[in-house]
N, C-alpha and C positions, 0 to 999 in steps of 0.2 A: 538588651535593646537598645536604640542609639539614643545618643543625648539631642541631636540634631534630625527632626523629624522629615521637615522641608524646608527650603529656603524659597521665598518669592521675591519677585521687581513689586516695589508699592506702587500703586496707583490710583485714582480718585473715584470713590474712597477706598480707604485699605481694608483687605480682606480680614475678617474676625471670626472666631469662633465660638459656638454657643457656651456662657450665657451672653456674648456682646455679640450684637447684631450689626453696628456699624461704625467706622472709625472714619473720621476725616480730618486733614491738617490744612489749616488754611494758613498761609505764608503772605502777606502782601506788603510792599514797601509804598505805603500812600504818601502822596505829596502832604503838602501842608494845606491846613483847613481853610475854606472860605466862610462866610459870615452866616451860613446856612447850617456849619459842621460838614458839608460834604467837600470834596477833592477841588482844591484851588487848581483847575486844571481843566481843558478841554473832555467831554464827555460824547466828542462826534466819534463816530466809528465803533460807537459801543452797542452792542444791542441789549440796551435797557429793559431791566426786567429779568433778563435771562443772562448775563454776562459772565460767565466762567472761562473767557480764556486771559491768560496772563499777558496784559498789554500794559506794556510801559512799568512791568512787575505789579502790578495791582489790578482788583477785578469788583466790581461794584454788585457782583450777585443779583440777587433781584430786587437790590434797593434802585430807585430812581435818581434820588436826590445826595442820600447820604447810603454810603454800603452798607450793605448787611441781607436781612431776611426779614421782610414786616410778615403782618400776621399769618401766621398758619397755624391748622390745630395738629392733635398727637391723641393717640390713645393707645395703652396698652404696654406702654414702656417707660422706661427713662430716660433722660439726659444728663450727661456730664458734661460740664462744658470750663474746658481747663484754659485759662489764657496762661502764657508767659510774657505776651509784650503788649500794649494796646489796651484801647478800651471797648467794652460791650455795654451797652444800653439795652435793659429786660423791661417788657411789658407784658401783660397777659390778662386773660378776658376775666379773673378774678379780682380785678383792680390791684393786683401788687406790681410793683415796679422797681428797678434800681440800676446802678452803676457799678461795673466792675472791672476788674484786669490787674496787669502786671503781676501775675501767680496766684490770685482769688481761683476761687471754683464755683461754680454753680451746678446743684444737683437739683433736678426737677423732676418729679414723679409726675408723668401725664394720667398714669390711672383712668377714671372713666370719661375723661376726656378735657384739654383745655386748648385754649388758643394762647401764642405767645407770639412776639416779636422779638429778635435778637439785631439791634442794629450798631454800625462800628463809628461813632461818631468821632470825626477828624478835630480834636480840640487844641492842637497847636497850629497857631495861622502863621508862626515865624521859621516852623522847621518842617519837617518830613514827619509823618505819624506813622510808624512800623506797626505790623498786626503779626503776630503770632497766636493761635488758638489750636484746641482739638477739640471735636464733640463726638462724645463717645455715646452709644444707645445701649443700653442694658436691659436687658429683656426682664419682663416680671411672668412670675409662672401664673397659671391658669388662676388659681386662686385669689390672684392679687390684681387682676388687668383690669379691674372696676372700683378698687379704691377711690377714695376722694384724692384729687390732685395735691399736691406737695409742693413748695417751691422754698430751698434751703441755699445760704452763701455759705461754703468754707471760706474765712478770708484768710490771705497769705501767712499772716502772722501767727495763726493756729495750726499751719501744717507742717508737720513735723520733717526737718533735714537735717541728716545725719550726715558726717562726713567719715568715710573709713581710707585707711592708707593701707596700701600693701607692701613686701618686704622693703621694696626699693624706696618707697615714702611717696609713690606718686597715689591722688586723691578718686576718689569715687564718692559724689552726691547722690545720696538716694531722696528724693522727696516722695513721703508716703501720704499719697491722696486717700487712697481706701486699704484698710488691710493691717496686719502689724509685722513688725520686722524687728528679730530678738525680741527687746523687753519695750519697744516702742509703738504705740498703736495710733493709728489714724484718728481724725475726729470724726465724732457720729455721724453717719451719712441718714438720708430717710427714710422714717421709721417703717415704710412697707417696702423697703429695697429687698433684693436678692442679698444684698451684700452685707445689708444689718444681721443674718445670721454667720457668725464666726465658723460654722463648720462648714460653708460653701465655698471658704477660702478665698474669696474676690480679692483681688488685689490691682488697685492702679497705682502704678509708683512710675515717677520719671527720674532719669538716671543722666548723671553729667560725669564721663570719664575724662579724666586728663589722659594729655599723651602718655601711649606706653604704660597706662595702667591697669593694673589686673585685680579684678574680683570675682567672688565666688558669689552665683544668684544660687540660693539654698533650694534645694529639694520641696516637697510638698507631704502634706503628711496623708493626702488621698488621692482618688482619681481625679484630675482638675486637666482642663485644658489651659495651657499657656502660648501665650504669641509673645515675642521681642520684635519690636521695631525699630530699627537705626534709622534714622532718619536725618543725623546730620555728623559728617566725619569722613575720614577717608578709608578706613579700612578696620574691621573687626575680626577675632577670631571667637569664635563660639564654642567649645570644646575642641575638636580638630577640624573644623572646619572654618574656612574663609570665605567673609561676607564683604560685600561691598555695599556702598553706601545706599540709602534709600532704599532697605532691602526689609523684608518679615522675615522671621525664624520661628518655626512650629517646634518647641521643645517638647522633650520626656519632662515630665512630670514626678519619674519618681528617681531621679539621679542631681545631684550636685551639678550645677553647669559652671564653669571658668570662662569669665569675658577676659580677652586681651587685647587692648585698644592698640589702634597704630599709631603713626606718628603725628596725628591731630586730633584736637579737644573732640571726643565724640556727645552725642545727646542720643538718648535711646528712652520708648515707653513700651512699659510691660504690662500686658492684661493677663488675668489669671481668675479662673473661676470654676467651679465645681458644674458641670451642665445641668441647664433646667430638663433637658430631655421630653419636651413636649414638641407637639407640631407648631410650626412657625408659620404662620401665613400673613405676608405683608402686601398690603397695598399702599404705595405712598407712603403718609404720615401715620397709618394704623396699624398695629401688629396685635394679631390675634390667634388664636387656634383651629379656627374652622371658616369657611367661606360665608357660612350663615353669619358668623360673627363681623365679618367684614361688611357684609351688606347690612347688618344693623349699626353699624360704626357710623357708615356712612346716612343711613337715614335717621341716626340721631343727631348728627352734625347739622344736617340739613334741617330739622324742627327745631332745635335749640341754640347752635352756632356755639355748642358749649359754654352757655352763660353770656354769650353775646361777646361784643366789643366796645368798652365804656371809653374808650380814647378817641382822640379827635380826625387821626388818620392813620393809616396801616402801621407805620412806621415812626413811633414816637421817638425822640430823642429828651434828655432830661438835661439842658440848659449847657452852659459853657465851664463850670466850675468841674475841677477835675477829681474833687472827692468822690469816693467809693461808699454807698450807701447801698441799704437796700429796704423799702415798704413795703409788710406784708398785708394780705388782703384783711389781716383783723386791725389794721392799722398801726401796727406796731414797726419800730423804725430800728435798724443796726446801722452802725458806722463802720465802716473799713478802715483801711489804714489811708 
């Protein structure tokens, strides 16, 4: 069996494998912020509400004043939002809200239905506001598609980071968002997640490799799907295959994979999991197992709005303080770093 099954160029969104549904990489060089926490720059020439063109190095996405994604519904899967730089403001139809970024991870189970917004307030009014984040959709099996929605934060200071060095002393840093590596386990994830069962071998890892570093990605215990996304760097050798930057690599699960980095620092995302192996029918923000369930999702949303929207507008942001926090539907509050 080959170590490397297939190499492909990354587009938008990135190609994923079961149990993952979707992965989007957002990298925006936002300018300094204005009094409303939007960009202190002209919005002329942008298709506001649907701005996905990388003009001047950034996009407004669906935002009109603040970049981001105003309220929208989900059913039948989970979103994992990884931030490496910048700020994200969350609000949802259950009344939960929060601010996170700079290494924090949000894990949200949409389950039977929730509306939420994800806005990118530009808090710094003197300097630029770069943002980098990844949003990953992880499917739910049929038995869990209608569980109650759940929103959790994994704060950056609680996410394990392991640094290993090769024989030449070159380092590879592994950030463990989901799953285990050797004797280190990730923080707990959402209670009804496919990742919550260790036998499913769900791994969400970020890797940073020093120039010319070498590191071994260990084989899986079972039959899993695994994809490596090489999104920043110059050149990477995966087993005996040379891979160019901004490429995805589908890997064998039964063999250790030797990664040899090129002459620049490299950044990678690794997704692995046992496939759910159920029919997937997706229509926009709803992911179910049959057409009837998709129709029911639309009917339920039209009838209930998945709890309605308790906020004054579709795109709430949470003030000018840079402190990270989360307030849950039961009123409990957590503080981030």
